[in-house]
BATORVO-793843 format. One record per residue: z, x, y of N, C-alpha, C, O in turn. Coordinates in steps of 0.05 Angstrom, whole numbers, plus 5000, padded with zeros to 4 digits. Layout:
N
ZXYZXYZXYZXY ...
***
This chain:
409
484749874964482149714947480049694964477649724958 481249644987478649585014476849895018474549935014 478350025024477450355025476150374993476950594986 475250314980474450454952472550264954470550354943 472150014964469849834968468549914993466149854992 469050015010467550045031465450285029463150255039 466150495017465850715013463550744981462250944975 463750454964462650404947463150624926461350744916 466250664918466950994909465450964876465050764862 465151114873464151244846466151374826467351584831 466451184799468651334787467151564762464651584759 468951694748467551924733465851784710464751964698 465251564701463551464684461451334695460151164683 460951434723458751354737458751014746456650904752 461050894747461750544753461650674778461650904784 461450334801461850344828463650164832463149964818 465650144847467349964864466749794868468649644863 464649654878462149404890462249324859463049104851 461549514843460049294813461549184805461148964795 464449334805466249314778468349084797470248964788 467649064814469748854830468148544834465748514836 470048354833468648074822468347934861470347804867 466747944876465947934904464647674905463647574884 464747564926463647344933461647314938461147554940 459547194943456447314945456047394978454447564987 457547234993457847315029458747615029457447795040 461247675015462647855020459848095000459648325009 458448034980456548254969454648274993454348485006 453548084998451548115028452848355048451848585051 454948245059455948385090455748625066453248635064 456448775053457149035040454149195036453849445037 451848955032449449095032448249175056446549345053 448849075082448549005107450049295118449349465134 452349265102453549625107452449855110452150015128 451849825080449950065066447750085071446450245060 446549915092443549935107443950065134442150165147 446250055140447050125175448650425170449250585187 448950455145449750705140448250955144448751165156 445350855125443151075128442451125154441651355156 442350985178442451015206444051115217443651165241 446651195202448851285219450451495212452451575224 449151605186450351815175452351765153454151935149 452051555137454151505120456551365119456351165134 458351375110460351195106462451315100462451475082 465451245117468051365120469151145104467850945101 471351165092474351085105476151185097476051315077 479551115118481351265106483151045115482750845129 485551145103488350925094490151105096489951345094 492650915102495751055106496950905128495850775146 499450925122501250955143502151055164502251305165 502950885187504351025209507451145210509251055196 507751285223509151385223511151675205513551725200 508251805199508552005182509952215195511052405184 509652145231510552485256514252415258516052505272 513952245240518052175246517252015278518552035299 515251885274515451655289515551735319516451595337 514052075319514252275348512552125368513152015390 509552145349506652045354505351875340504651935317 504251525354502551475334499851565334498051495318 499451765359496251865358495952095328494252125310 498552235336498052435312498152335290496552395272 499852175289500351855257497251915252496352065235 495851785271492451695262491351915255490351915233 491052145270490352385262491052475236489552625225 493052395227493952565201492052415179490352515164 492552225182490451925167487952015163486852075142 487152035186483452155185483852385176483352365152 484452645181484552925167485152875139484053005122 486852695132486752725102484852575079484652605055 483452385096480752285080479052385079477052285069 479452685093476852855087478053145073476853355076 479853135062481553235052483053465063483953635049 483153445087485053695095487453585096487953355088 489653785110492553705109492553545131491153545150 494753395123495853105153496553245170496353135192 497853555173499353675195497053785230495553985233 497253705237495653675264494354015272492254075281 496554155265496154425278494454665251492954865253 495154545234494154745200490754595206488654725208 491154245207488154175205487054205226484754135223 487254265245485954425270485654685262484854795283 485854825249485655135245483355145228481355285233 483454975205482054935187479454815195477454855181 479254665218477154525218475354805241472954865244 477454885252475855145273474855345250472555425249 476755395233474955625209472355515207470255615215 472555305196469455085184467055125210464755195208 468355085232466555055254465255345257462955335265 466355585252466555765254463756025239462356215245 464855805212462455875186464456065171463256215155 467556105172469656325167470756125138471556225117 470555905143472855745121472355825083474255855068 469855835075469655895050470056115051472356115040 469456425058470656645062474256765065475756925055 474156665073477056575075479656485053481756575043 478056265051479956075030479056355005480856494996 477056384999476056534974477456864979477956994958 477756944994478957225002482057114996483157294983 484256865001486156824996486956854966488457024957 485556644952485456634916484256864911484256884887 482857094921483057334903484657524907484357694890 487057574931488957704930491557534922493757634930 491557244904493557174884495157054912497456994907 494557014933496056844951496456534946494556414935 497856444949499556124953497055954974497855874996 494255914966494055794983494855645003494055685026 496555434997497455185020498655395028497855515048 501055485012502755615036502855775065504055755086 500355985051498956185078498055955089499655945109 496455715092496255575110497455425124496955355147 499755345106501555205119502855365146504155265164 502255615144504255815159501956075169502456315168 499955975175497456115179498356245200496956445205 500256225217500756415242502756685241503256855257 503656645216505256905206504356995183505857145170 501956925173501457005145499057265142496757235151 499957455132498257685135496057685114494257855117 496057545097493157385088491457295097489257325087 491857135121490357005131489357205155486957255155 491057325175490357405187488257715178486357815192 489257805154486958055147483657965137481558085141 484057635121482157535115480157475140477757545142 482157285165479957315181479057605198476857635208 481057805199479858025209476658155191474658205203 477058185166474758215155472558165154470558315148 472857905161469457775172468757715201466657615208 471257815222470557775248472358155255474858195256 471458245255472358605262473258515280475658475285 470658455297471558395330473858215340474858215362 474458085321476157725331479357915349480757835367 479658155336483058275348482858585333481358655315 484958745347484159015338486359035311486159225295 487658915308489458825286490558665270488858485271 492458565252492958405238494758135254494457895251 496358265268498958315287498158155307499357965315 495658235318495058155344492757855345491857725364 492357835313489857585302492957335295492757085295 494457445291496857195289497557085315497356845321 498457295331499257255364496957045373497356845387 494057135362491656925382492056695371492656505385 491856665344492956375318494556245335493856025343 497156375341499456225352498456035379498155795384 498256245389496156085422494755985418495855765421 492555935410490555805397491255465391490155265401 493355505373494055415358497355205360498755185340 497855095381500555145379501654885368500154695365 504354895363506554655358505854425378505754445402 505154185361505453905387507253695373507453675349 508553555389509153275381507953015389508652785384 505553155407503952915418501353075439500953285451 499852815432497352925440496152675462496752435464 494552815476493452545491490952385483489952525465 489452145486487951975472485652155479483852105463 485052335496482852495503482752685479480752695465 484552815474484652905451484252885421483153005402 485652655427485252475395482552365381481852295359 481552395407478152205407476152365397474352305381 476952695413475852925412476052965377474153005363 478852955369478853115344478052915331477553045310 477352675324477252455307474052455311472752305297 472852605328469852585328468952915318466552975320 470153055310470153345312471053285275469653395259 472953165267473153175241471053005224470153085203 470452805235469052635216465652615234464152475221 464952685249462252685255460352815241461052985224 457752775243455752875228453352905246452052705251 452753075252450653165271450052985292447952865293 452052975311452752815333453652595328455252495344 452852385295453652125297456252105276456952235257 457151885292460551795274458851625248456951475254 459451645228459251545204460151255206461951235222 459350995192460450685189463150775177463350825153 465450785196468450855183470750565189471350405206 471450655162473250465170476050535166476350715149 478350445179481250505181482650345172481650125172 484750355161486550145149488950305154489550545154 490250045161493450175172495350025164495949805174 496650145141498349925122501149945133502550125143 501349685127504949645141505349655164507649715172 503649605179503449605210505749435223506849535243 506649125215508649135221511549195213513349105227 512349345192514349435186514349745201516449875202 512749825209512250105236513749885259515949955268 512749665267513549655292515849595291517449685307 516649425272518949265267519749115301518448935310 522549265317522749075331522249295364523549265385 520749445361519949675382517649615391515549635378 517849495424515749315441514449625447511949625450 515849855448513850115460511450155425509150225428 512150115407510750175382508449985385506150035380 509649725395506949525390504949555406502649545397 505749615441504049755453502149965452499950005462 504350145434502150425425499550415407497550535411 500150225386498750115361497150035380495350185386 497449705401495049645411493349865434491049835441 494450015441492650205464491250375440488950455447 491850435420490450595398488150485385486350635376 487950225384486450115378484250085396482050195393 484949935416483449945445481250225447478850225446 483150435451481350615451479750775437477850915443 480850725416478950845388476150665390473850775387 476650355395473150185392472550305413470650465409 473450305438471250255464470550545461468250565468 471450775453470551005461468751145431467051325430 469551015416467851055382465850945382463851025370 465850745394463650495389463250315367464750375348 461750105362462249915344462450055310463249925290 461350345312461550455283465150445272466050445250 465950425291469150445270470150105270469649945288 471650065247473249795240476149865228476850035212 477649625244481049835239481449505232481149285242 482249615211484549375198488149475192489249665181 488949265203491349275196493549065182494148825189 494449195165496049065139498949035149500149215160 500248765143503248745151505848545120506448605097 506448385134507848185112506547995112504248025121 507147775105505247575104505347405124503247285130 507947335140508447195163507347365181508947515191 504647385191503747485209505247405246506147535264 504747075239504547005266508046885274508746725291 509447045255511446865262513947115275516447075275 512147405285513947525297512047585328509647575331 513647635345512547685375511247805377509147745387 511948135365510248325371508848345361507548535369 507848235343505448175325503248005342500948085345 504147765352502747695361501547745387500047565396 502047995404500548115422498248335414496648425429 498448405384496548515375493648375367491448485365 494448025363492247835347490047875375488447685376 489648015390487347925417485648245401483148245401 487148485388485948755376484648625359482148615360 486548435332484648525310484548105306486147935297 482148115318482047715324481547735295482847535288 480647815276480347625250483147675233483947905230 484347485224486947455209486547345184485547125178 487347545166487647405138490647395124491847605118 492047085117494647065106494647015081493846795074 495447155065495847155034497346835036498846735053 495946755007498446375007499746534983499246764975 501446354974501946314948499946324928499546534916 498446084924495546174917494046394907493246454885 493946524931492646864930494746994911493947054888 496047014916498547204903498447114875498047304860 498746864861498246784830494946914827494547054807 493546894839490646894832491047254822490547334800 491847404840492147734842494047744812492847844793 495947674808496747724786495247684762494747854744 494647414762493647354728490947544734490747754721 489747494746486647634753487348004734486348124714 489648044754489948384745492048394729491348444706 494048364732496948374713496848254683497248374662 496448054686496047794661494347754649494447564633 491847904651489547824644489347994616489348234611 489247734597489147754560486347794553484347664559 486848054537484048094510483347834492484747684478 480447824499479247524490479647484462478847274453 480847674444481147664418483847474411483847364389 486847414435488647384430488647124442490046984428 487747004462486746794470488246554453490246424458 485846554427486746334409488846374402490446214412 489746554384492646484380494746464400496846354394 494146594429496946514446496746174449498646034447 494446094453493345784461494945584438496145384445 494645674410496145564394498345534397499145304395 500245764402503445874400503745654426505445484423 502645654445503945484469502845174465503745034483 501445044449501644824440503944744422505544564426 503844904399505844864383508644724393509844514386 509444944415511744924435511344834466512444954484 509744644469509144524486511644284498512644314520 512244114484515044034476517544134493518644014511 518344384483519544474492519744614523521544594540 517544744523516344814547517144694573518344784593 515644384565515944234588518744094589518743924606 520644104578523143984580525244104597527244004606 524144384599525344644611525444524650523344554662 527444414661528844424689526444034688524444064703 526543884682524743774673525743524694523943364699 527943494705527943284734529043484759530643404776 528043724760527343904790524643864799522743744787 524643984823522243984839520444224827518144244834 521544384810520644544792519744534764518944714749 520144324760518544184728516444264723515144404739 515844234708512444274696511343994712512143764716 508944154717506943984723504344014712503444214701 502843754718500343774700498443934696496943924677 498244134720495744404722497644644705496544854699 500044604698501744864686500544874656500245104647 499844664639498544694621496644864623497645084620 495044874627492145064632492845294641491045464639 496345394656495545574661498045794644499145994654 498345704621500345814608499846064592501346264593 497146034574495746204565495646424591496846644589 494546374611494046604634497446674649497546874664 498846594647501446634649503646754638505646844649 503146744611504646864591504347184594502247304594 506347264595509447274584511247064601513146934590 510847034624512346874648510946564650508646514658 513346334640512346164644511446034670512546154689 510045854678509445814704512645644719512945624744 514345564703515945444707518245644724519445614745 518145824708520146144715519046284738520646384754 515646294743515446454768516546234793517146314816 516546034787516245764814520145884821521245964841 520645854806524445914811525146244814527446304818 523046464812524046694822522746674850524446754866 520046604866519046454892521346344906521746414929 523346144890525246054904527046164914528146104936 527646364896530046594897529246724910530246694932 527246954908525947044930525947014963526047174982 525846764960526046625000528346615008529346665030 529546554984533146434987533946824994535246905013 533546894985536347194984534147365009535547485025 531647385014529947595025529647375061527947225071 531247425066531147315103528947375111527547185120 527647675110525347845127522147785109519947895112 522947555088519547505079518947825062516647805054 519647995056518948095049517848045013515848094999 520547925010520047814980516547614962515747524941 515847654989514147404980511347644980509247544971 511047894988509248044986508248074963509648124943 504748034966504048094946505348334926506048294903 505448564940506048754929509148744901509448824878 510548614918512648614917512348404884513548504865 511248214880510848034864509048174845508948074823 507648404850505948504831508548714817508448734793 509548774824511449034819512648894787512048944763 514948654801516148434788514748434761515648574743 512848304758510848134737509848504726511248634711 507748584736508048854729510249004707509649084685 512849004717515649064699515848874681517248914661 514648664683515848454666514348514634515348544611 511648514645508748514625509948814603509648864579 510948934622511449264606514049234590514749404574 515249034594518149014577517748874561519548844544 515848754557514948464535513348524513513748464490 511048684525508648854510508548924480506648914464 510849004477510449044450512748834432512348794408 514148744441515348474431513548314409511048314408 515048224396514047934382512247704398513247584417 508847634387507947424403510247194404511647144385 510447084428512246934436514046884442515246674439 515147154458518047284466516047184496513647174499 518347124518517747054540519247134558521347014553 519647264580520547294599522947104613522146894624 525847174614527546994622527447024646526447214659 529346724658528646784689531146944697531046974721 533547054687534347244694534047574711535347724725 530847554693530247894694529947894721530848104730 528947744739528547754765531947894780531947964803 533347914771535747914787535448314795535748434816 534948404766535748824761533248914789533449144798 530748694802529348784818530848734840531048944852 532248494855533148504877536248564878537448504898 537648684857540548754862540348844878541348704895 539049124892540149344903539449204928540749284946 537749024934537348934961539548734970540648734992 540148554945542348374959545148504960546948344967 546048754955547148934948548949014984551048984995 545949154989545349245014546248975037548049015053 545348795037543748625054547948385059548848265078 549348455027551348365035551848055017553947935016 548747975003548847704994550647844959552647744950 549947964951552447974929554448174937553848394947 556948094931558748354933558348434912557148344893 559948714919560049014893561848864876561748944853 564248604880565448744860563848464837563648524814 563048274844560448074830558948234820557948174799 558548384828555548604813556948764794555648864776 559648794796559949044776562148824750562548904727 562948634758562748374737561348414715561848484692 558448324734556248214718555448504698554248484676 556248744708554548934695556648994672555849084650 559348954677561348974652560248844624560648934601 558748584633558848354614557448454591557648334570 555848704593553348864572555749054559554649254550 558149064554560149164544561049064516561449174494 561048754530561948564510560248434481557748444477 562448334466560148224441558148034452558947844464 555648064451553047904455552447924488551147774503 553748154494552548304522550248234526550148044542 547948324516545348184536545447924543544847874567 546147734529545847464532548847484551548347414574 551247544548553147474568551547574606550747424624 551647794606549547924626548447824640548747854664 546147584623543547494636544847204642543647054658 546447164633547246844642549246844664549346644679 550947044667551647184696549747144712549546954727 548347314709545647354733544247144735543047114756 544047014722543646664723543746504738542046384751 546846494738548646374746548246434781548246234796 548046724792548846804813546246664822546546454835 543746754818540246664827541246424829542546404850 541146234817542046014825542845874839542045644846 545346054847547345964870546346114893548346124908 544446224903543446274927541046154929539246274940 540745854918538745694924539745484939542145434937 537845304961539245214980540044894967538444784952 542644784975543444454958542944244971542844014962 542344314998542044085016539344035036538544195053 538143805032535843845052532743825038532243815014 531443825051528643895035527844135018525844155004 529544275020528844475007530744574979530744794967 532244324974533144364955532344274931531944024930 531944414908530144404886531444244868529944154850 534744134865535444094845536044184825536344064804 536444484831537644654804541044744809542344834828 541444674785544744754785545544934771543645054761 548245054764548445234753550845134737551945274720 
***
């Protein structure tokens, strides 16, 4: 999303990303300043992706893969370097046209350009003095673009300039590294590599380059991430309220034509709704009455129940990710969208989404999982299955201390 906002992406209907997004005035002003700066530095560019694409062999190759793909090049270093060479030599259009005309699979030929007869012949046709015959072209290309498992900082910087530079200028560039926390894990080496990567790129490429790194909610809870705080000085952590706002504004947003009927429905059943889990810490709150229509088909009480369960079964903290909660809410909406008005998502719905993870972590025993699954084969199978699943979910909640919400199965 930030990548699209940075470049003010234009959709097929000519609408612009910044015009569609509800942005604070301060953010709008910053984007206006960015657009003004772009006119002086050759435009705007943004690249986004995850490190680890090279199989963990080189964080520098991972970064270049993200940069290459942001301009439409293959992520593979050797193939992208070859295409950049063709572009600089003025051969790219002619070679690609020759491949298409001959009926050759363009992607396959480029991925194996050092053994492709079609590529060699196309180059030789445009540059007869490049080599004596097609076989010699292949040998020269293999020597000029060897397979690499790592590159130096200097090579990486030069390749970024070659890929993004326009008339000697680097456009105002954003690079978003997604899931950096997951990439680093427990590796001190990877933490150091990411730190060096950001330091060298920003120091050598100047103020036109901005790095953004994303991770899980608890950024400050991991020691290896704390070392990166100096390189990424502006920290933004999503709170529960941020997650709720995004799900309501994006996934649960209602059409204006149904709000009136939905409001009447929840008003008519308000007593029944407010009695649920009344004597627990997640029982109905005054604010819930204003959110019932926004949260439908998920009741606020059940949303809070899910959050408690996610925290209890996911020690790594990934259950609180915005992505995880969006996925759960989106699936819930999809499965109830065609059902009659008044259908709400039951609390046991969460079980389907965490079943695999809790099995892998050992929180849910295979025998218990199979027992819950067998309930669907009995009379009232869905009800039996949901009750058993709900009992399991409740059983994961703390029952002592301040974390005890007072929920019992």
